[in-house]
C-alpha positions as CSV (number, residue, x, y, z in Angstrom):
1,X,-6.1,-15.0,5.9
2,X,-3.4,-12.4,6.3
3,X,0.1,-12.8,5.0
4,X,2.6,-12.9,7.9
5,X,5.5,-11.3,6.1
6,X,5.4,-7.6,5.2
7,X,3.6,-6.9,2.0
8,X,5.8,-5.5,-0.8
9,X,4.8,-3.7,-3.9
10,X,3.7,-0.1,-4.6
11,X,0.6,2.1,-4.4
12,X,0.3,4.9,-6.8
13,X,-2.3,7.7,-7.1
14,X,-3.0,8.8,-10.7
15,X,-4.6,12.2,-11.4
16,X,-5.6,13.8,-14.6
17,X,-6.2,17.5,-14.4
18,X,-6.2,20.2,-17.0
19,X,-5.2,17.6,-19.7
20,X,-2.1,16.5,-17.8
21,X,-1.3,13.3,-15.9
22,X,0.3,13.3,-12.5
23,X,1.5,10.2,-10.6
24,X,2.4,10.1,-6.9
25,X,3.1,7.5,-4.3
26,X,0.5,6.6,-1.8
27,X,1.2,5.5,1.8
28,X,2.4,1.9,2.0
29,X,-0.6,1.1,4.2
30,X,-2.7,1.3,1.1
31,X,-1.2,-2.1,0.1
32,X,-2.7,-3.9,3.1
33,X,-6.0,-2.2,3.7
34,X,-8.6,-1.2,1.1
35,X,-10.0,1.4,3.4
36,X,-6.5,3.0,3.7
37,X,-6.2,3.1,-0.1
38,X,-9.7,4.7,-0.4
39,X,-8.9,7.2,2.3
40,X,-5.6,8.2,0.7
41,X,-7.2,8.6,-2.7
42,X,-10.1,10.6,-1.1
43,X,-7.5,13.2,0.1
44,X,-6.6,14.0,-3.5
45,X,-8.4,17.1,-4.6
46,X,-9.0,17.1,-8.3
47,X,-11.6,18.2,-10.7
48,X,-10.4,15.5,-13.2
49,X,-10.1,11.7,-13.0
50,X,-8.3,10.1,-10.1
51,X,-7.6,6.5,-9.2
52,X,-5.1,4.2,-7.5
53,X,-3.0,1.4,-8.9
54,X,-1.8,-1.1,-6.3
55,X,0.6,-3.9,-7.1
56,X,0.9,-6.4,-4.3
57,X,3.8,-8.8,-3.7
58,X,4.3,-9.5,-7.4
59,X,1.1,-11.5,-7.2
60,X,-1.9,-9.3,-8.2
61,X,-3.0,-5.7,-8.7
62,X,-6.0,-3.6,-7.6
63,X,-7.4,-0.6,-9.4
64,X,-9.4,1.7,-7.0
65,X,-11.4,4.6,-8.4
66,X,-13.3,6.6,-5.8
67,X,-16.7,8.1,-6.6
68,X,-19.5,9.7,-4.6
69,X,-21.5,6.5,-5.0
70,X,-18.6,4.4,-3.6
71,X,-15.4,3.1,-5.1
72,X,-15.2,1.2,-8.4
73,X,-12.8,-1.7,-8.0
74,X,-10.9,-4.2,-10.1
75,X,-9.0,-7.1,-8.6
76,X,-6.8,-8.9,-11.1
77,X,-6.9,-12.3,-9.4
78,X,-9.8,-13.2,-7.2
79,X,-7.9,-16.1,-5.7
80,X,-5.6,-13.6,-4.0
81,X,-8.4,-13.1,-1.5
82,X,-7.4,-16.4,0.1
83,X,-4.0,-15.0,1.1
84,X,-4.3,-11.2,1.2
85,X,-6.6,-9.1,3.3
86,X,-6.8,-6.3,0.8
87,X,-8.0,-8.7,-1.9
88,X,-10.6,-10.2,0.5
89,X,-11.7,-6.6,1.2
90,X,-12.2,-5.9,-2.5
91,X,-14.3,-9.1,-2.8
92,X,-16.3,-8.1,0.3
93,X,-17.1,-4.6,-1.1
94,X,-18.0,-6.2,-4.5
95,X,-20.2,-8.8,-2.6
96,X,-18.4,-11.7,-4.2
97,X,-17.6,-14.9,-2.4
98,X,-13.9,-15.8,-2.4
99,X,-13.0,-18.7,-4.6
100,X,-12.7,-22.3,-3.4
101,X,-9.2,-23.1,-2.0
102,X,-8.8,-26.0,-4.5
103,X,-9.5,-23.7,-7.5
104,X,-6.1,-22.6,-9.0
105,X,-7.7,-20.5,-11.8
106,X,-6.9,-16.9,-12.2
107,X,-9.7,-14.5,-13.0
108,X,-10.5,-10.9,-12.3
109,X,-13.4,-9.6,-10.2
110,X,-14.8,-6.1,-10.4
111,X,-15.3,-3.5,-13.1
112,X,-13.3,-4.2,-16.2
113,X,-14.6,-0.9,-17.6
114,X,-13.2,1.1,-14.7
115,X,-10.9,3.1,-17.0
116,X,-13.0,3.0,-20.2
117,X,-13.5,6.7,-20.1
118,X,-9.8,7.2,-20.0
119,X,-9.0,5.3,-23.2
120,X,-8.9,1.7,-21.9
121,X,-12.0,-0.3,-22.8
122,X,-13.0,-3.2,-20.7
123,X,-12.1,-5.9,-23.3
124,X,-8.6,-4.5,-23.6
125,X,-8.2,-4.4,-19.8
126,X,-9.4,-8.0,-19.7
127,X,-6.6,-8.9,-22.1
128,X,-4.0,-7.2,-19.9
129,X,-5.4,-8.9,-16.8
130,X,-5.3,-12.2,-18.7
131,X,-1.5,-11.9,-19.3
132,X,-0.7,-14.2,-16.3
133,X,2.9,-14.5,-17.4
134,X,3.5,-10.8,-16.6
135,X,4.1,-9.4,-13.1
136,X,1.5,-6.9,-11.8
137,X,3.9,-4.0,-12.3
138,X,4.2,-5.0,-16.0
139,X,0.5,-5.2,-16.4
140,X,0.0,-1.8,-14.7
141,X,2.7,-0.3,-17.0
142,X,0.5,-1.6,-19.9
143,X,-2.5,0.1,-18.4
144,X,-0.5,3.3,-18.0
145,X,0.7,3.2,-21.6
146,X,-2.8,2.6,-22.9
147,X,-4.3,5.5,-20.9
148,X,-1.5,7.9,-21.8
149,X,0.5,8.3,-18.5
150,X,3.1,5.6,-19.2
151,X,6.1,7.9,-18.9
152,X,4.9,9.6,-15.7
153,X,4.2,6.2,-14.2
154,X,7.6,4.7,-15.2
155,X,9.4,7.8,-13.8
156,X,7.6,7.4,-10.4
157,X,8.4,3.7,-10.3
158,X,12.0,4.4,-10.9
159,X,12.0,6.7,-7.9
160,X,10.3,4.2,-5.6
């Protein structure tokens, strides 16, 4: 189930407080374990919106939004659960069975409305996820632009 090589990509925490966006890097362990990502995001103290954007191995992305009721999650490609523990963890939390190994379709699992209150309605996020010719970082840049923190996100990615 796990990928033997080190996982590449990035994990970014996004916080909106007092009308301003702030992006910061999360611990790289957040790319391999969903619990690590949730724990890292839980350490952020904010009265505003906070969530995590994880791009894994140029293959897929995960959006994690902690809440007192448990995290809201979106996995851009359910088939990633066949090869990556973090994707399998997302499906487990969502109580969704992993896809069949012969199925090569790409489809998201989770809450497409996860960022609707921040200016990105579910149908628009579904279009972004459906852009399978784009890399996850490009898809997440589109998410950032649409929600209004594109420049902060791009600046952080340039530093990583």
